[in-house]
N, CA, C and O atoms as a CHARMM CRD file, in Angstrom:
* protein
*
  384
    1    1 MET  N    -76.72700 126.23900  96.95500 PROA 1      0.00000
    2    1 MET  CA   -76.18100 125.09900  97.82400 PROA 1      0.00000
    3    1 MET  C    -75.85700 125.89200  99.11000 PROA 1      0.00000
    4    1 MET  O    -75.58000 127.07300  98.90200 PROA 1      0.00000
    5    2 THR  N    -75.83300 125.40800 100.62700 PROA 2      0.00000
    6    2 THR  CA   -75.53100 126.28100 101.75900 PROA 2      0.00000
    7    2 THR  C    -74.16500 125.15800 101.97600 PROA 2      0.00000
    8    2 THR  O    -73.97400 123.99000 101.64000 PROA 2      0.00000
    9    3 SER  N    -73.51400 125.99000 102.57500 PROA 3      0.00000
   10    3 SER  CA   -71.84700 125.42300 103.09900 PROA 3      0.00000
   11    3 SER  C    -72.44000 124.94900 104.34200 PROA 3      0.00000
   12    3 SER  O    -73.56900 125.19400 104.76900 PROA 3      0.00000
   13    4 PRO  N    -71.50400 124.22300 104.87400 PROA 4      0.00000
   14    4 PRO  CA   -71.69900 123.51400 106.32000 PROA 4      0.00000
   15    4 PRO  C    -71.04300 124.26300 107.23200 PROA 4      0.00000
   16    4 PRO  O    -70.06300 124.96900 106.99500 PROA 4      0.00000
   17    5 LYS  N    -71.82700 124.04400 108.75900 PROA 5      0.00000
   18    5 LYS  CA   -71.57600 125.03900 109.49900 PROA 5      0.00000
   19    5 LYS  C    -70.31000 124.48100 110.16200 PROA 5      0.00000
   20    5 LYS  O    -70.05300 123.28000 110.24700 PROA 5      0.00000
   21    6 ALA  N    -69.53100 125.50600 110.63300 PROA 6      0.00000
   22    6 ALA  CA   -68.66000 124.60500 111.35700 PROA 6      0.00000
   23    6 ALA  C    -68.71700 124.34600 112.83700 PROA 6      0.00000
   24    6 ALA  O    -69.42200 124.97300 113.62700 PROA 6      0.00000
   25    7 PRO  N    -68.09100 123.58600 113.06600 PROA 7      0.00000
   26    7 PRO  CA   -68.67000 122.69900 114.78000 PROA 7      0.00000
   27    7 PRO  C    -68.50400 123.66300 115.65900 PROA 7      0.00000
   28    7 PRO  O    -67.76400 124.57300 115.28600 PROA 7      0.00000
   29    8 ILE  N    -68.87000 123.73100 116.50100 PROA 8      0.00000
   30    8 ILE  CA   -69.07400 124.64500 117.66000 PROA 8      0.00000
   31    8 ILE  C    -68.54200 124.07000 118.57200 PROA 8      0.00000
   32    8 ILE  O    -68.92800 122.99500 119.03200 PROA 8      0.00000
   33    9 THR  N    -67.00900 125.09600 119.18200 PROA 9      0.00000
   34    9 THR  CA   -66.12900 124.47900 119.93400 PROA 9      0.00000
   35    9 THR  C    -66.74400 124.99100 121.48000 PROA 9      0.00000
   36    9 THR  O    -67.13200 126.15900 121.44700 PROA 9      0.00000
   37   10 ILE  N    -66.84400 124.54000 122.36700 PROA 10     0.00000
   38   10 ILE  CA   -66.87800 124.65600 123.49000 PROA 10     0.00000
   39   10 ILE  C    -66.20000 124.48600 124.70100 PROA 10     0.00000
   40   10 ILE  O    -66.17600 123.41700 125.31100 PROA 10     0.00000
   41   11 THR  N    -65.54500 125.70400 125.13000 PROA 11     0.00000
   42   11 THR  CA   -64.38500 125.66200 126.11200 PROA 11     0.00000
   43   11 THR  C    -65.02500 126.03600 127.44300 PROA 11     0.00000
   44   11 THR  O    -65.64500 127.08100 127.64000 PROA 11     0.00000
   45   12 LYS  N    -64.81500 125.10100 128.31000 PROA 12     0.00000
   46   12 LYS  CA   -65.07100 125.67000 130.11800 PROA 12     0.00000
   47   12 LYS  C    -64.28200 126.39000 130.56100 PROA 12     0.00000
   48   12 LYS  O    -63.07200 126.16800 130.51400 PROA 12     0.00000
   49   13 PRO  N    -64.87900 127.53700 131.15100 PROA 13     0.00000
   50   13 PRO  CA   -63.51900 128.53500 131.64900 PROA 13     0.00000
   51   13 PRO  C    -62.79800 127.89100 132.67100 PROA 13     0.00000
   52   13 PRO  O    -63.32900 127.11600 133.46700 PROA 13     0.00000
   53   14 PHE  N    -61.84000 128.12800 132.67300 PROA 14     0.00000
   54   14 PHE  CA   -60.72500 127.70400 133.95000 PROA 14     0.00000
   55   14 PHE  C    -61.34000 128.36500 134.88700 PROA 14     0.00000
   56   14 PHE  O    -61.93000 129.44300 134.81900 PROA 14     0.00000
   57   15 THR  N    -61.07400 127.25300 136.27100 PROA 15     0.00000
   58   15 THR  CA   -61.02700 127.53400 137.68900 PROA 15     0.00000
   59   15 THR  C    -59.94200 128.06000 138.20500 PROA 15     0.00000
   60   15 THR  O    -59.07100 128.56200 137.49400 PROA 15     0.00000
   61   16 VAL  N    -59.85600 127.99000 139.81900 PROA 16     0.00000
   62   16 VAL  CA   -58.66800 128.30200 140.24200 PROA 16     0.00000
   63   16 VAL  C    -58.31900 126.72200 140.62900 PROA 16     0.00000
   64   16 VAL  O    -57.17100 126.51600 141.02400 PROA 16     0.00000
   65   17 LYS  N    -59.23800 125.58400 140.54100 PROA 17     0.00000
   66   17 LYS  CA   -58.52000 124.38700 140.69400 PROA 17     0.00000
   67   17 LYS  C    -58.22600 123.52900 139.62000 PROA 17     0.00000
   68   17 LYS  O    -58.09000 122.32200 139.81800 PROA 17     0.00000
   69   18 ASP  N    -58.11600 124.02300 138.51800 PROA 18     0.00000
   70   18 ASP  CA   -57.63400 123.71800 137.45800 PROA 18     0.00000
   71   18 ASP  C    -55.99500 123.95700 137.52400 PROA 18     0.00000
   72   18 ASP  O    -55.46500 124.81200 138.23400 PROA 18     0.00000
   73   19 GLU  N    -55.13500 122.83600 136.45500 PROA 19     0.00000
   74   19 GLU  CA   -54.12600 122.91600 136.30400 PROA 19     0.00000
   75   19 GLU  C    -53.50900 124.05800 135.90900 PROA 19     0.00000
   76   19 GLU  O    -54.37200 124.64400 135.25500 PROA 19     0.00000
   77   20 PHE  N    -52.31900 124.85900 135.92100 PROA 20     0.00000
   78   20 PHE  CA   -51.65300 125.90500 135.34200 PROA 20     0.00000
   79   20 PHE  C    -50.93200 125.35900 133.92300 PROA 20     0.00000
   80   20 PHE  O    -49.84600 124.79000 134.03100 PROA 20     0.00000
   81   21 VAL  N    -51.30800 125.46600 133.09300 PROA 21     0.00000
   82   21 VAL  CA   -50.60200 125.43700 131.92400 PROA 21     0.00000
   83   21 VAL  C    -49.96000 126.48100 131.09500 PROA 21     0.00000
   84   21 VAL  O    -50.47400 127.56900 130.83600 PROA 21     0.00000
   85   22 HSD  N    -48.89400 126.10600 130.73100 PROA 22     0.00000
   86   22 HSD  CA   -47.35800 127.40200 130.16700 PROA 22     0.00000
   87   22 HSD  C    -46.79000 126.76400 129.25600 PROA 22     0.00000
   88   22 HSD  O    -46.17300 125.73500 129.53200 PROA 22     0.00000
   89   23 ARG  N    -46.87400 127.23000 127.98900 PROA 23     0.00000
   90   23 ARG  CA   -45.56300 126.85100 127.22400 PROA 23     0.00000
   91   23 ARG  C    -44.14500 127.83300 127.77400 PROA 23     0.00000
   92   23 ARG  O    -44.14300 129.01600 128.11700 PROA 23     0.00000
   93   24 VAL  N    -43.11000 126.95400 127.71300 PROA 24     0.00000
   94   24 VAL  CA   -41.98600 127.63500 127.97600 PROA 24     0.00000
   95   24 VAL  C    -40.93900 127.11800 126.73700 PROA 24     0.00000
   96   24 VAL  O    -40.67300 125.92900 126.56000 PROA 24     0.00000
   97   25 HSD  N    -40.54400 127.92600 126.13800 PROA 25     0.00000
   98   25 HSD  CA   -40.15200 127.43500 125.04400 PROA 25     0.00000
   99   25 HSD  C    -40.65300 126.69600 124.17800 PROA 25     0.00000
  100   25 HSD  O    -41.40700 127.21400 123.35500 PROA 25     0.00000
  101   26 ASP  N    -40.42100 125.51200 124.12700 PROA 26     0.00000
  102   26 ASP  CA   -41.19300 124.45400 123.42200 PROA 26     0.00000
  103   26 ASP  C    -41.81600 123.10200 124.49300 PROA 26     0.00000
  104   26 ASP  O    -42.16700 122.00200 124.06800 PROA 26     0.00000
  105   27 VAL  N    -41.82700 123.40200 125.49500 PROA 27     0.00000
  106   27 VAL  CA   -42.27400 122.65100 126.25800 PROA 27     0.00000
  107   27 VAL  C    -43.36900 122.78300 127.20600 PROA 27     0.00000
  108   27 VAL  O    -43.20300 123.77800 127.91100 PROA 27     0.00000
  109   28 GLU  N    -44.57700 122.04500 127.51300 PROA 28     0.00000
  110   28 GLU  CA   -45.77300 122.69200 127.92500 PROA 28     0.00000
  111   28 GLU  C    -45.50500 122.23200 129.51900 PROA 28     0.00000
  112   28 GLU  O    -45.33200 121.08100 129.91900 PROA 28     0.00000
  113   29 VAL  N    -45.51900 123.23800 130.16400 PROA 29     0.00000
  114   29 VAL  CA   -45.13700 122.65400 131.60200 PROA 29     0.00000
  115   29 VAL  C    -46.79500 122.87800 132.48900 PROA 29     0.00000
  116   29 VAL  O    -47.38700 123.95500 132.56500 PROA 29     0.00000
  117   30 ARG  N    -47.09100 122.06400 132.85400 PROA 30     0.00000
  118   30 ARG  CA   -48.10400 121.67100 133.39500 PROA 30     0.00000
  119   30 ARG  C    -48.02300 121.77300 135.13900 PROA 30     0.00000
  120   30 ARG  O    -47.39800 120.84000 135.64300 PROA 30     0.00000
  121   31 LEU  N    -48.50900 122.66200 135.97800 PROA 31     0.00000
  122   31 LEU  CA   -48.36600 123.01500 137.27100 PROA 31     0.00000
  123   31 LEU  C    -49.71600 122.73300 137.67800 PROA 31     0.00000
  124   31 LEU  O    -50.66300 122.65300 136.89600 PROA 31     0.00000
  125   32 PRO  N    -49.80900 122.51100 139.55500 PROA 32     0.00000
  126   32 PRO  CA   -51.05400 122.33200 139.88300 PROA 32     0.00000
  127   32 PRO  C    -51.51900 123.42200 140.21100 PROA 32     0.00000
  128   32 PRO  O    -50.77600 124.37500 139.97600 PROA 32     0.00000
  129   33 SER  N    -52.90200 123.74300 140.87300 PROA 33     0.00000
  130   33 SER  CA   -53.31500 124.71700 141.38400 PROA 33     0.00000
  131   33 SER  C    -52.53000 124.95000 142.86700 PROA 33     0.00000
  132   33 SER  O    -52.32600 124.04600 143.67700 PROA 33     0.00000
  133   34 LEU  N    -52.23100 126.01900 142.99800 PROA 34     0.00000
  134   34 LEU  CA   -51.81800 125.98100 144.54000 PROA 34     0.00000
  135   34 LEU  C    -52.89700 126.03400 145.55200 PROA 34     0.00000
  136   34 LEU  O    -52.70900 125.88300 146.76000 PROA 34     0.00000
  137   35 SER  N    -54.14300 126.27900 144.93400 PROA 35     0.00000
  138   35 SER  CA   -55.14900 126.26400 145.83300 PROA 35     0.00000
  139   35 SER  C    -55.76500 124.75200 146.01400 PROA 35     0.00000
  140   35 SER  O    -56.67900 124.48000 146.79300 PROA 35     0.00000
  141   36 TYR  N    -55.18300 123.93700 145.26200 PROA 36     0.00000
  142   36 TYR  CA   -55.93400 122.79400 145.59500 PROA 36     0.00000
  143   36 TYR  C    -54.37400 121.68700 145.29300 PROA 36     0.00000
  144   36 TYR  O    -54.24600 120.98200 144.29100 PROA 36     0.00000
  145   37 LEU  N    -53.68600 121.75700 146.04800 PROA 37     0.00000
  146   37 LEU  CA   -52.86100 120.57500 145.78900 PROA 37     0.00000
  147   37 LEU  C    -53.25600 119.43300 146.83900 PROA 37     0.00000
  148   37 LEU  O    -54.08200 119.49500 147.75000 PROA 37     0.00000
  149   38 LYS  N    -52.62700 118.62900 146.54500 PROA 38     0.00000
  150   38 LYS  CA   -52.85400 117.28100 147.04600 PROA 38     0.00000
  151   38 LYS  C    -52.44600 117.20700 148.43500 PROA 38     0.00000
  152   38 LYS  O    -51.56400 117.97000 148.83200 PROA 38     0.00000
  153   39 PRO  N    -52.88800 116.52800 149.07100 PROA 39     0.00000
  154   39 PRO  CA   -52.69300 116.40800 150.70900 PROA 39     0.00000
  155   39 PRO  C    -51.07900 116.12400 150.92600 PROA 39     0.00000
  156   39 PRO  O    -50.28200 116.61800 151.72300 PROA 39     0.00000
  157   40 GLY  N    -50.86800 114.78500 149.53900 PROA 40     0.00000
  158   40 GLY  CA   -49.19400 114.10600 150.15800 PROA 40     0.00000
  159   40 GLY  C    -48.30600 115.44100 149.79800 PROA 40     0.00000
  160   40 GLY  O    -47.40400 115.89100 150.50600 PROA 40     0.00000
  161   41 LEU  N    -48.70400 115.91400 148.68800 PROA 41     0.00000
  162   41 LEU  CA   -47.95300 117.89500 148.26100 PROA 41     0.00000
  163   41 LEU  C    -47.66900 118.91100 149.60900 PROA 41     0.00000
  164   41 LEU  O    -46.63700 119.50000 149.93000 PROA 41     0.00000
  165   42 ILE  N    -48.81800 118.87700 150.16900 PROA 42     0.00000
  166   42 ILE  CA   -48.84600 119.83100 151.25600 PROA 42     0.00000
  167   42 ILE  C    -47.51500 119.14900 152.29600 PROA 42     0.00000
  168   42 ILE  O    -46.53200 119.69800 152.79400 PROA 42     0.00000
  169   43 ARG  N    -47.97400 117.81000 152.34100 PROA 43     0.00000
  170   43 ARG  CA   -47.47000 117.24500 153.79100 PROA 43     0.00000
  171   43 ARG  C    -45.62200 117.24700 153.59700 PROA 43     0.00000
  172   43 ARG  O    -44.81500 117.61300 154.45200 PROA 43     0.00000
  173   44 ARG  N    -45.36900 116.81000 152.44700 PROA 44     0.00000
  174   44 ARG  CA   -43.99200 117.49800 151.83600 PROA 44     0.00000
  175   44 ARG  C    -43.40900 118.62800 152.15900 PROA 44     0.00000
  176   44 ARG  O    -42.25200 118.72000 152.56800 PROA 44     0.00000
  177   45 ILE  N    -44.26000 119.63100 151.97300 PROA 45     0.00000
  178   45 ILE  CA   -43.30500 120.84900 151.62200 PROA 45     0.00000
  179   45 ILE  C    -43.91600 121.85700 153.35900 PROA 45     0.00000
  180   45 ILE  O    -43.54800 122.97200 153.72900 PROA 45     0.00000
  181   46 ARG  N    -44.71400 121.08700 153.90900 PROA 46     0.00000
  182   46 ARG  CA   -45.51600 122.00300 155.06900 PROA 46     0.00000
  183   46 ARG  C    -44.75200 122.38800 156.06600 PROA 46     0.00000
  184   46 ARG  O    -45.23400 122.99100 157.02500 PROA 46     0.00000
  185   47 ARG  N    -43.17900 122.02900 155.95500 PROA 47     0.00000
  186   47 ARG  CA   -42.54100 122.36200 157.17300 PROA 47     0.00000
  187   47 ARG  C    -41.26400 123.44600 156.60300 PROA 47     0.00000
  188   47 ARG  O    -40.40200 123.97400 157.30600 PROA 47     0.00000
  189   48 LEU  N    -41.42600 123.56600 155.29600 PROA 48     0.00000
  190   48 LEU  CA   -40.77900 124.56400 154.34000 PROA 48     0.00000
  191   48 LEU  C    -40.80600 125.88900 154.34700 PROA 48     0.00000
  192   48 LEU  O    -41.93000 126.39100 154.31400 PROA 48     0.00000
  193   49 GLY  N    -39.90100 126.59500 154.38200 PROA 49     0.00000
  194   49 GLY  CA   -40.03000 128.06800 154.03400 PROA 49     0.00000
  195   49 GLY  C    -40.74200 128.35900 152.32100 PROA 49     0.00000
  196   49 GLY  O    -40.48300 127.46200 151.51900 PROA 49     0.00000
  197   50 ASP  N    -41.36800 129.23700 151.93000 PROA 50     0.00000
  198   50 ASP  CA   -41.90200 129.69800 150.93900 PROA 50     0.00000
  199   50 ASP  C    -40.74100 129.44300 149.55100 PROA 50     0.00000
  200   50 ASP  O    -41.00400 128.92900 148.46400 PROA 50     0.00000
  201   51 VAL  N    -39.57100 129.93200 149.97700 PROA 51     0.00000
  202   51 VAL  CA   -38.80100 129.48300 148.63800 PROA 51     0.00000
  203   51 VAL  C    -38.71100 128.10500 148.10200 PROA 51     0.00000
  204   51 VAL  O    -38.86600 127.67400 146.96000 PROA 51     0.00000
  205   52 ASP  N    -38.38000 127.44200 149.38300 PROA 52     0.00000
  206   52 ASP  CA   -37.90700 126.14800 149.40400 PROA 52     0.00000
  207   52 ASP  C    -38.65400 125.45500 149.21200 PROA 52     0.00000
  208   52 ASP  O    -38.29300 124.43800 148.62000 PROA 52     0.00000
  209   53 ALA  N    -40.48000 125.62000 149.68400 PROA 53     0.00000
  210   53 ALA  CA   -41.72800 124.75700 149.24200 PROA 53     0.00000
  211   53 ALA  C    -41.62400 124.99400 147.84900 PROA 53     0.00000
  212   53 ALA  O    -41.31700 124.05700 147.11300 PROA 53     0.00000
  213   54 MET  N    -41.81700 126.00500 147.43900 PROA 54     0.00000
  214   54 MET  CA   -41.95900 126.80800 145.87800 PROA 54     0.00000
  215   54 MET  C    -41.01800 125.27400 144.71100 PROA 54     0.00000
  216   54 MET  O    -41.37000 124.32700 144.00700 PROA 54     0.00000
  217   55 TYR  N    -39.55200 126.02100 145.24700 PROA 55     0.00000
  218   55 TYR  CA   -38.49600 124.96300 144.73400 PROA 55     0.00000
  219   55 TYR  C    -38.98100 123.50300 144.62200 PROA 55     0.00000
  220   55 TYR  O    -39.07800 122.96100 143.52100 PROA 55     0.00000
  221   56 THR  N    -39.30500 122.83200 145.85100 PROA 56     0.00000
  222   56 THR  CA   -39.78900 121.54100 146.22100 PROA 56     0.00000
  223   56 THR  C    -41.13400 121.16800 145.29400 PROA 56     0.00000
  224   56 THR  O    -41.37900 120.02700 144.90200 PROA 56     0.00000
  225   57 LEU  N    -41.72700 122.01400 145.09700 PROA 57     0.00000
  226   57 LEU  CA   -43.00700 121.79400 144.75700 PROA 57     0.00000
  227   57 LEU  C    -42.78600 121.47200 143.27300 PROA 57     0.00000
  228   57 LEU  O    -43.38600 120.67000 142.55700 PROA 57     0.00000
  229   58 LEU  N    -41.74900 122.32200 142.98700 PROA 58     0.00000
  230   58 LEU  CA   -41.48800 122.43100 140.90300 PROA 58     0.00000
  231   58 LEU  C    -41.01400 120.84400 141.07300 PROA 58     0.00000
  232   58 LEU  O    -41.64400 120.04100 140.38400 PROA 58     0.00000
  233   59 GLU  N    -40.20300 120.44000 141.73000 PROA 59     0.00000
  234   59 GLU  CA   -39.24500 119.31900 141.73900 PROA 59     0.00000
  235   59 GLU  C    -40.31700 117.88900 141.60500 PROA 59     0.00000
  236   59 GLU  O    -40.27100 116.87000 140.91500 PROA 59     0.00000
  237   60 LEU  N    -41.42900 118.49700 142.81400 PROA 60     0.00000
  238   60 LEU  CA   -42.15800 117.13500 142.95100 PROA 60     0.00000
  239   60 LEU  C    -43.17500 117.28200 141.42100 PROA 60     0.00000
  240   60 LEU  O    -43.62800 116.19000 141.07800 PROA 60     0.00000
  241   61 THR  N    -43.40200 117.96400 140.88800 PROA 61     0.00000
  242   61 THR  CA   -44.57400 117.94200 140.17400 PROA 61     0.00000
  243   61 THR  C    -44.11400 117.64100 138.33100 PROA 61     0.00000
  244   61 THR  O    -44.81900 117.01300 137.54100 PROA 61     0.00000
  245   62 LEU  N    -43.09800 118.13000 138.09200 PROA 62     0.00000
  246   62 LEU  CA   -42.64400 118.60500 136.68000 PROA 62     0.00000
  247   62 LEU  C    -41.65300 117.21800 136.54500 PROA 62     0.00000
  248   62 LEU  O    -40.91500 116.57700 137.29300 PROA 62     0.00000
  249   63 PRO  N    -42.10600 117.15600 135.10000 PROA 63     0.00000
  250   63 PRO  CA   -41.11600 116.04700 134.32600 PROA 63     0.00000
  251   63 PRO  C    -39.81700 116.97700 134.21700 PROA 63     0.00000
  252   63 PRO  O    -39.69800 118.20000 134.28000 PROA 63     0.00000
  253   64 ALA  N    -38.72300 115.77000 133.99900 PROA 64     0.00000
  254   64 ALA  CA   -36.94100 116.60900 133.73800 PROA 64     0.00000
  255   64 ALA  C    -37.09200 117.76200 132.63500 PROA 64     0.00000
  256   64 ALA  O    -36.64000 118.90400 132.71500 PROA 64     0.00000
  257   65 GLU  N    -37.88100 117.16300 131.51400 PROA 65     0.00000
  258   65 GLU  CA   -37.82500 118.24700 130.53300 PROA 65     0.00000
  259   65 GLU  C    -38.94100 119.61900 130.77100 PROA 65     0.00000
  260   65 GLU  O    -39.16100 120.49100 129.93100 PROA 65     0.00000
  261   66 ALA  N    -39.28500 119.56700 131.54700 PROA 66     0.00000
  262   66 ALA  CA   -40.25700 120.63800 132.14700 PROA 66     0.00000
  263   66 ALA  C    -38.98200 121.76400 133.32800 PROA 66     0.00000
  264   66 ALA  O    -38.74700 122.97200 133.32100 PROA 66     0.00000
  265   67 LEU  N    -38.55700 120.86200 134.00900 PROA 67     0.00000
  266   67 LEU  CA   -37.50200 121.66300 135.07000 PROA 67     0.00000
  267   67 LEU  C    -36.33800 122.34900 134.26700 PROA 67     0.00000
  268   67 LEU  O    -35.95100 123.49700 134.48600 PROA 67     0.00000
  269   68 ALA  N    -35.73400 121.34900 133.13200 PROA 68     0.00000
  270   68 ALA  CA   -34.94600 122.01700 132.39600 PROA 68     0.00000
  271   68 ALA  C    -35.52200 123.08300 131.56400 PROA 68     0.00000
  272   68 ALA  O    -34.57000 123.80300 131.26600 PROA 68     0.00000
  273   69 ALA  N    -36.40300 123.46500 131.13500 PROA 69     0.00000
  274   69 ALA  CA   -37.12900 124.60300 130.35300 PROA 69     0.00000
  275   69 ALA  C    -36.84900 125.71000 131.38300 PROA 69     0.00000
  276   69 ALA  O    -36.21800 126.75600 131.23600 PROA 69     0.00000
  277   70 ILE  N    -37.62500 125.10000 132.71600 PROA 70     0.00000
  278   70 ILE  CA   -37.60200 126.56600 133.52500 PROA 70     0.00000
  279   70 ILE  C    -36.48600 126.74200 134.31900 PROA 70     0.00000
  280   70 ILE  O    -36.38500 127.82700 134.89100 PROA 70     0.00000
  281   71 ASP  N    -35.63000 125.91500 134.47900 PROA 71     0.00000
  282   71 ASP  CA   -33.87300 126.24200 134.88800 PROA 71     0.00000
  283   71 ASP  C    -33.43800 127.25000 133.77600 PROA 71     0.00000
  284   71 ASP  O    -32.73800 128.16100 134.21900 PROA 71     0.00000
  285   72 ASP  N    -33.73600 127.30700 132.18100 PROA 72     0.00000
  286   72 ASP  CA   -33.07300 127.96400 131.43600 PROA 72     0.00000
  287   72 ASP  C    -33.87300 129.45300 130.98000 PROA 72     0.00000
  288   72 ASP  O    -33.39700 130.23200 130.15300 PROA 72     0.00000
  289   73 MET  N    -35.17600 129.66400 131.69900 PROA 73     0.00000
  290   73 MET  CA   -35.68200 130.72100 131.56600 PROA 73     0.00000
  291   73 MET  C    -34.91100 132.17700 132.15800 PROA 73     0.00000
  292   73 MET  O    -34.12200 132.15200 133.10300 PROA 73     0.00000
  293   74 ASP  N    -35.26100 133.32000 131.48600 PROA 74     0.00000
  294   74 ASP  CA   -34.71000 134.41700 131.59100 PROA 74     0.00000
  295   74 ASP  C    -35.66300 134.88500 132.93300 PROA 74     0.00000
  296   74 ASP  O    -36.89000 134.83900 133.02900 PROA 74     0.00000
  297   75 PRO  N    -34.60600 135.37300 133.98000 PROA 75     0.00000
  298   75 PRO  CA   -35.39200 135.20100 135.32000 PROA 75     0.00000
  299   75 PRO  C    -36.82700 136.41700 135.36600 PROA 75     0.00000
  300   75 PRO  O    -37.76100 136.35000 136.16400 PROA 75     0.00000
  301   76 ASP  N    -36.67400 137.31700 134.44100 PROA 76     0.00000
  302   76 ASP  CA   -37.88600 138.28700 134.34100 PROA 76     0.00000
  303   76 ASP  C    -39.15800 137.52200 133.93300 PROA 76     0.00000
  304   76 ASP  O    -40.30700 137.72700 134.32300 PROA 76     0.00000
  305   77 GLU  N    -38.71000 136.59600 133.06400 PROA 77     0.00000
  306   77 GLU  CA   -39.64300 135.41400 132.53500 PROA 77     0.00000
  307   77 GLU  C    -40.39300 134.62500 133.49900 PROA 77     0.00000
  308   77 GLU  O    -41.59900 134.43700 133.65600 PROA 77     0.00000
  309   78 TYR  N    -39.14800 134.13500 134.21800 PROA 78     0.00000
  310   78 TYR  CA   -39.62000 132.85500 135.16000 PROA 78     0.00000
  311   78 TYR  C    -40.27200 133.54100 136.27000 PROA 78     0.00000
  312   78 TYR  O    -41.18500 132.86300 136.74000 PROA 78     0.00000
  313   79 HSD  N    -40.03700 135.04400 137.02900 PROA 79     0.00000
  314   79 HSD  CA   -40.93300 135.55200 137.94100 PROA 79     0.00000
  315   79 HSD  C    -42.44300 135.53300 137.34000 PROA 79     0.00000
  316   79 HSD  O    -43.50000 135.21900 137.88700 PROA 79     0.00000
  317   80 ALA  N    -42.12900 136.04600 135.82900 PROA 80     0.00000
  318   80 ALA  CA   -44.10700 136.35400 135.12200 PROA 80     0.00000
  319   80 ALA  C    -44.72300 135.24900 134.97600 PROA 80     0.00000
  320   80 ALA  O    -45.88500 135.26900 134.57200 PROA 80     0.00000
  321   81 LEU  N    -44.13600 134.14900 135.24700 PROA 81     0.00000
  322   81 LEU  CA   -44.35100 132.67700 135.03000 PROA 81     0.00000
  323   81 LEU  C    -45.19200 132.62100 136.34300 PROA 81     0.00000
  324   81 LEU  O    -46.40500 132.44000 136.44800 PROA 81     0.00000
  325   82 LEU  N    -44.15600 132.84200 137.42700 PROA 82     0.00000
  326   82 LEU  CA   -44.97700 132.43500 139.15200 PROA 82     0.00000
  327   82 LEU  C    -45.99400 132.91700 139.64800 PROA 82     0.00000
  328   82 LEU  O    -46.89700 132.42300 140.32400 PROA 82     0.00000
  329   83 ASP  N    -45.64900 134.68200 138.98700 PROA 83     0.00000
  330   83 ASP  CA   -46.91300 135.50100 139.41300 PROA 83     0.00000
  331   83 ASP  C    -48.37100 135.05200 138.24800 PROA 83     0.00000
  332   83 ASP  O    -49.52700 135.34300 138.55800 PROA 83     0.00000
  333   84 ALA  N    -48.05900 134.40700 137.08400 PROA 84     0.00000
  334   84 ALA  CA   -49.41100 133.90000 136.68000 PROA 84     0.00000
  335   84 ALA  C    -50.09800 132.54900 137.37800 PROA 84     0.00000
  336   84 ALA  O    -51.21400 132.03000 137.35100 PROA 84     0.00000
  337   85 TRP  N    -48.85500 132.27300 138.00000 PROA 85     0.00000
  338   85 TRP  CA   -49.66400 130.85300 138.50700 PROA 85     0.00000
  339   85 TRP  C    -50.12100 131.35200 139.65900 PROA 85     0.00000
  340   85 TRP  O    -51.23800 131.01300 140.04800 PROA 85     0.00000
  341   86 ARG  N    -49.35900 132.21500 140.37500 PROA 86     0.00000
  342   86 ARG  CA   -50.21500 132.65200 141.54000 PROA 86     0.00000
  343   86 ARG  C    -51.72700 132.84200 141.15200 PROA 86     0.00000
  344   86 ARG  O    -52.74400 132.41500 141.69900 PROA 86     0.00000
  345   87 THR  N    -51.54000 133.65800 139.97800 PROA 87     0.00000
  346   87 THR  CA   -52.88200 134.63000 139.85200 PROA 87     0.00000
  347   87 THR  C    -53.90700 133.55500 139.38400 PROA 87     0.00000
  348   87 THR  O    -55.08400 133.89300 139.51600 PROA 87     0.00000
  349   88 HSD  N    -53.69200 132.42700 138.90500 PROA 88     0.00000
  350   88 HSD  CA   -54.22300 131.39500 138.05000 PROA 88     0.00000
  351   88 HSD  C    -55.13400 130.84800 139.46700 PROA 88     0.00000
  352   88 HSD  O    -56.34900 131.02600 139.54500 PROA 88     0.00000
  353   89 SER  N    -54.44700 130.26800 140.38100 PROA 89     0.00000
  354   89 SER  CA   -54.98200 129.72500 141.64800 PROA 89     0.00000
  355   89 SER  C    -55.50200 130.62400 142.49100 PROA 89     0.00000
  356   89 SER  O    -55.83500 130.15700 143.58100 PROA 89     0.00000
  357   90 GLY  N    -55.67700 131.78100 142.32400 PROA 90     0.00000
  358   90 GLY  CA   -56.71400 132.29200 142.99300 PROA 90     0.00000
  359   90 GLY  C    -55.05700 132.64000 144.63200 PROA 90     0.00000
  360   90 GLY  O    -55.16800 132.32100 145.81600 PROA 90     0.00000
  361   91 VAL  N    -54.24200 133.09700 144.19000 PROA 91     0.00000
  362   91 VAL  CA   -53.54000 133.21500 145.31600 PROA 91     0.00000
  363   91 VAL  C    -53.04700 134.20000 145.37900 PROA 91     0.00000
  364   91 VAL  O    -52.38500 134.46300 144.37500 PROA 91     0.00000
  365   92 ASN  N    -53.04700 135.34500 146.55400 PROA 92     0.00000
  366   92 ASN  CA   -52.51600 136.25400 146.12400 PROA 92     0.00000
  367   92 ASN  C    -51.39200 136.88400 147.29800 PROA 92     0.00000
  368   92 ASN  O    -51.74900 136.89200 148.47700 PROA 92     0.00000
  369   93 LEU  N    -50.29900 137.30300 146.99400 PROA 93     0.00000
  370   93 LEU  CA   -48.87500 137.52100 147.98100 PROA 93     0.00000
  371   93 LEU  C    -49.37200 138.27900 149.11700 PROA 93     0.00000
  372   93 LEU  O    -48.92700 138.10600 150.25100 PROA 93     0.00000
  373   94 GLY  N    -50.83300 139.61600 148.66600 PROA 94     0.00000
  374   94 GLY  CA   -50.90400 140.45300 149.52500 PROA 94     0.00000
  375   94 GLY  C    -49.91400 141.63200 149.41700 PROA 94     0.00000
  376   94 GLY  O    -48.93400 141.48700 148.68600 PROA 94     0.00000
  377   95 GLU  N    -50.05600 142.54300 149.94600 PROA 95     0.00000
  378   95 GLU  CA   -49.35900 143.84100 149.76500 PROA 95     0.00000
  379   95 GLU  C    -48.80500 144.29400 151.21200 PROA 95     0.00000
  380   95 GLU  O    -49.30800 143.95700 152.28400 PROA 95     0.00000
  381   96 SER  N    -47.57700 145.19500 151.02700 PROA 96     0.00000
  382   96 SER  CA   -46.90900 145.28400 152.01100 PROA 96     0.00000
  383   96 SER  C    -46.32400 146.33200 152.36500 PROA 96     0.00000
  384   96 SER  O    -45.65100 146.34500 153.39600 PROA 96     0.00000
């Protein structure tokens, strides 16, 4: 008797258009791709400096639970999260 074959799971590779998904503590954080922001988000942050724009984007896109988890992160972990988000989005800060 042959054993049934396990079902094949096909996962599509992510693209820079996909949301960035990361777990912070026990909370799933879903952030939009920085390369494919909706026009309304771009309009709201267009005149802000980089830091203000990033925090405004977090506040506009994340639910309270995810914001609280990010607020409680270790600073090194937080910067690693931001770097991973930029890399996932295909955004490079460049080298100086």
